[in-house]
C-alpha positions in Angstrom: 13.0 228.7 121.5 12.3 228.1 117.9 10.7 230.3 115.2 10.5 233.1 117.7 8.0 231.3 119.9 9.1 231.4 123.5 8.6 228.6 126.0 6.3 230.8 128.0 4.0 231.3 125.0 4.0 227.5 124.3 3.1 226.9 127.9 0.4 229.5 127.8 -1.1 228.0 124.7 -0.9 224.4 126.1 -4.4 223.5 127.4 -2.8 221.0 129.7 -1.1 223.8 131.7 -4.0 226.3 131.6 -4.7 227.0 135.3 -8.4 227.2 134.8 -8.7 224.0 132.6 -10.1 221.9 135.4 -12.3 224.6 136.7 -13.8 225.6 133.4 -13.1 223.4 130.5 -13.9 225.1 127.2 -17.4 224.4 126.1 -18.3 223.5 122.5 -19.7 226.3 120.4 -23.5 226.6 120.9 -24.1 225.9 117.2 -22.2 222.7 117.5 -24.3 221.3 120.3 -27.7 222.7 119.1 -30.6 220.4 120.0 -31.6 218.1 117.2 -34.5 219.2 115.0 -37.7 218.5 116.8 -39.5 215.5 115.4 -42.2 216.3 112.8 -45.7 216.6 114.4 -47.3 213.2 114.5 -50.4 212.8 112.3 -53.6 213.0 114.2 -54.4 209.7 115.9 -57.5 207.9 114.7 -60.6 208.5 116.8 -60.3 206.7 120.1 -63.2 206.3 122.4 -62.7 208.5 125.4 -62.5 207.1 128.9 -65.9 208.7 129.6 -67.4 206.4 126.9 -65.5 203.4 128.3 -66.9 203.9 131.8 -70.4 205.1 130.7 -72.7 202.5 132.1 
């Protein structure tokens, strides 16, 4: 062991040997995967005849 770090500590800190790695991989922090900003509201669409007008006979 070097620098006072035991092999057990190295193994415990090695993600490849963590017993729960495959069952529960660490998830990114919530703030890192926050949904992108919602798009700005679209400007009002120009007046479009309603279907009622289209089918008014």
